C-alpha positions in Angstrom: -34.0 0.0 -72.0 -32.9 -3.2 -70.3 -29.3 -2.0 -70.3 -30.3 1.3 -68.8 -32.1 -0.5 -65.9 -29.0 -2.7 -65.2 -26.7 0.4 -65.3 -29.0 2.2 -62.9 -29.0 -0.7 -60.4 -25.3 -1.0 -60.6 -24.9 2.7 -59.9 -27.2 2.5 -56.9 -25.2 -0.5 -55.5 -21.9 1.4 -55.9 -23.2 4.5 -54.2 -24.5 2.3 -51.3 -21.2 0.6 -51.0 -19.4 3.9 -50.8 -21.9 5.2 -48.2 -21.4 2.1 -46.1 -17.6 2.6 -46.3 -18.0 6.2 -45.4 -20.3 5.3 -42.4 -17.7 2.8 -41.2 -14.9 5.3 -41.6 -16.9 7.9 -39.8 -17.7 5.5 -36.9 -14.1 4.5 -36.7 -13.0 8.1 -36.6 -15.5 8.8 -33.8 -14.6 5.9 -31.6 -12.2 6.8 -28.8 -9.5 4.2 -28.6 -8.4 3.8 -25.0 -5.0 2.3 -24.4 -4.7 0.5 -21.1 -1.2 1.2 -19.7 0.5 -0.6 -16.8 1.8 1.7 -14.0 5.3 2.9 -14.9 8.1 2.7 -12.4 8.9 5.9 -10.5 5.2 7.0 -10.8 2.9 7.3 -7.8 0.0 4.9 -7.7 -2.8 5.6 -5.3 -3.4 2.7 -2.8 -6.2 4.4 -0.9 -8.1 7.5 -2.2 -10.4 7.9 0.8 -13.6 6.5 -1.0 -13.3 2.7 -0.9 -11.2 -0.2 0.3 -10.5 -1.3 -3.3 -7.1 -3.2 -3.3 -7.2 -4.0 0.4 -8.4 -7.1 2.4 -8.1 -8.5 5.8 -5.1 -10.7 6.6 -6.1 -14.4 5.9 -9.6 -13.1 4.9 -11.5 -12.6 1.6 -12.9 -9.2 2.3 -12.3 -6.2 4.6 -13.1 -6.7 8.3 -16.1 -4.7 9.6 -13.9 -3.1 12.2 -12.4 -0.9 9.5 -14.6 2.1 8.5 -14.4 4.9 5.9 -14.6 8.3 7.6 -13.8 11.7 6.1 -11.4 10.4 3.5 -9.6 8.0 6.0 -9.7 4.4 6.9 -10.3 4.1 10.6 -9.9 1.0 12.8 -12.4 0.5 15.6 -10.9 -2.6 17.2 -12.8 -5.3 18.9 -11.5 -7.1 22.0 -9.9 -10.5 21.3 -10.3 -10.0 17.5 -7.4 -9.3 15.1 -8.3 -7.3 12.0 -5.1 -6.5 10.3 -5.4 -5.0 6.8 -3.2 -5.8 3.9 -2.9 -4.9 0.2 -4.0 -7.4 -2.4 -0.9 -6.8 -4.4 2.7 -7.6 -3.5 5.6 -5.1 -3.8 9.4 -5.4 -3.8 11.2 -2.1 -4.1 9.2 1.1 -3.4 8.5 4.3 -1.6 5.3 4.2 0.4 3.7 7.4 1.5 1.0 7.3 4.1 -0.5 9.7 6.7 -1.4 8.2 10.1 -3.2 9.4 13.2 -3.1 7.5 16.4 -5.6 7.6 19.3 -4.5 8.6 22.8 -2.3 5.9 24.3 -2.6 4.0 21.0 -0.3 1.6 19.2 -0.3 0.4 15.6 2.2 -0.2 12.7 2.9 -0.4 9.0 4.3 -3.6 7.6 6.0 -4.6 4.4 7.1 -7.9 3.0 4.0 -9.6 4.4 3.3 -13.2 3.2 -0.1 -14.7 3.9 0.3 -18.2 5.4 -2.4 -20.1 7.1 0.2 -21.3 9.7 1.1 -17.7 10.6 -1.7 -15.9 12.3 -0.4 -12.4 12.2 1.3 -10.3 9.5 4.1 -9.3 11.9 5.3 -12.9 11.8 6.7 -12.2 8.3 6.6 -8.5 7.8 8.9 -6.0 9.5 7.1 -3.0 11.1 7.5 0.7 11.2 6.0 1.7 14.5 2.9 3.9 14.9 2.6 5.1 18.5 1.5 7.7 21.0 5.0 8.4 22.3 3.6 10.3 25.3 1.2 7.8 26.8 1.9 4.3 25.4 4.3 2.3 27.6 6.1 1.0 24.6 7.8 4.4 24.2 9.2 4.0 27.6 10.4 0.4 27.0 13.1 1.6 24.6 13.6 3.9 21.6 13.4 1.1 19.1 9.7 0.9 20.0 8.9 4.5 19.5 6.9 6.0 16.6 8.9 5.8 13.3 11.2 3.1 14.5 12.0 0.0 12.6 10.4 -1.9 15.4 12.8 -3.5 17.9 15.7 -2.9 15.5 16.5 0.7 14.7 15.4 3.7 16.8 14.4 7.0 15.3 17.2 9.6 15.5 14.7 12.0 17.0 11.0 12.3 18.0 9.3 14.4 15.3 5.7 13.1 15.9 2.9 15.5 16.1 0.4 15.6 19.0 -2.2 12.9 19.3 -5.2 13.7 17.1 -2.9 15.3 14.4 -1.8 13.6 11.2 1.7 12.4 10.6 3.2 12.0 7.2 5.4 8.9 6.9 7.5 7.9 3.9 9.0 4.4 3.9 11.7 3.5 1.3 12.5 -0.1 0.7 15.1 -0.6 -2.0 16.8 -4.0 -2.1 18.7 -3.1 -5.3 20.5 -0.4 -3.3 20.4 -2.2 0.0 18.6 0.8 1.5 15.7 1.2 3.9 14.7 4.7 5.0 12.0 6.3 7.1 11.1 10.0 6.7 8.5 11.2 9.2 7.0 14.7 8.9 9.8 15.7 6.5 12.7 14.5 8.6 14.8 11.4 7.9 14.8 9.5 11.2 15.8 6.0 10.3 18.2 4.3 7.8 18.9 0.6 7.6 20.2 -2.2 5.3 17.7 -4.4 3.6 19.8 -7.4 2.4 22.2 -10.1 3.3 24.4 -10.3 6.4 23.8 -6.7 7.6 20.0 -7.3 7.6 20.4 -10.8 9.2 22.7 -9.5 11.9 20.2 -6.7 12.7 17.3 -9.2 13.0 19.5 -11.6 15.0 19.9 -8.9 17.7 16.1 -8.4 17.9 13.2 -10.2 19.4 12.6 -11.8 16.0 15.9 -13.7 16.0 14.3 -17.1 16.2 11.2 -16.4 14.1 11.6 -18.7 11.1 9.7 -16.5 8.6 10.4 -13.0 9.8 11.9 -10.6 7.3 12.5 -13.5 4.8 10.4 -12.1 1.9 11.8 -9.4 -0.3 8.5 -9.4 -2.1 5.3 -9.2 -0.1 2.2 -7.2 0.8 1.9 -3.9 2.7 0.0 -4.2 6.0 -1.7 -1.9 8.5 -1.8 -3.3 12.1 -4.7 -3.9 14.4 -3.0 -3.6 17.8 -6.2 -3.2 19.7 -6.3 0.6 19.5 -8.1 3.1 17.3 -5.9 4.3 14.4 -6.6 6.2 11.1 -4.7 6.1 7.8 -5.2 8.3 4.7 -3.6 9.5 1.5 -1.8 6.2 0.9 0.3 5.9 -2.3 3.2 4.0 -3.6 6.0 4.5 -6.1 7.7 1.3 -7.3 11.4 1.6 -7.8 
């Protein structure tokens, strides 16, 4: 009788162990294992999806300036007089294709930077970052000052081959390619390639040397830097911003 009791207890324990293992296996089978992957080169990564400023900040600021608002899937700048509210990415980039839609206000001026380095001694992102011009070519005086200041230009260096901008109030699609490995910079505006330029070495230095930035110690010196959107004192909107690292 004693042996029968011991055998019964042993059997119950074995069944319990098997049930526990079965439960553990079942739980493991039911768990969804999520693998976190880093973005792969040549894949588009969304920088702005129209719903939040995640991944963006004010230049030399901790957060996003209140002058930037979210409206109908776009980030919109409502500038304040005597206040600079440039926006930059939190992340830095080297070789990439940047796609962004912009809409400028009547008579407005803005720009898109790359290679921006935050430095407390430099008050504006354009002191380091080259700029692709965003402009109302019809009514802003910069367009009359020279073609290297018109929309789509590599500002003060390379003029667009033609004016393909849409009317004020309409969206323009701009693709900016910066590829140091291939020494290639390229601007495609509304489906038309309008600017091509070198990005490295003597050809780049020579181009800068002929511009207003010739004596700026930090301008265009950083192959890796942040993307920036300019507060030039005029209302401007940006949307559908994405980047493909090369």
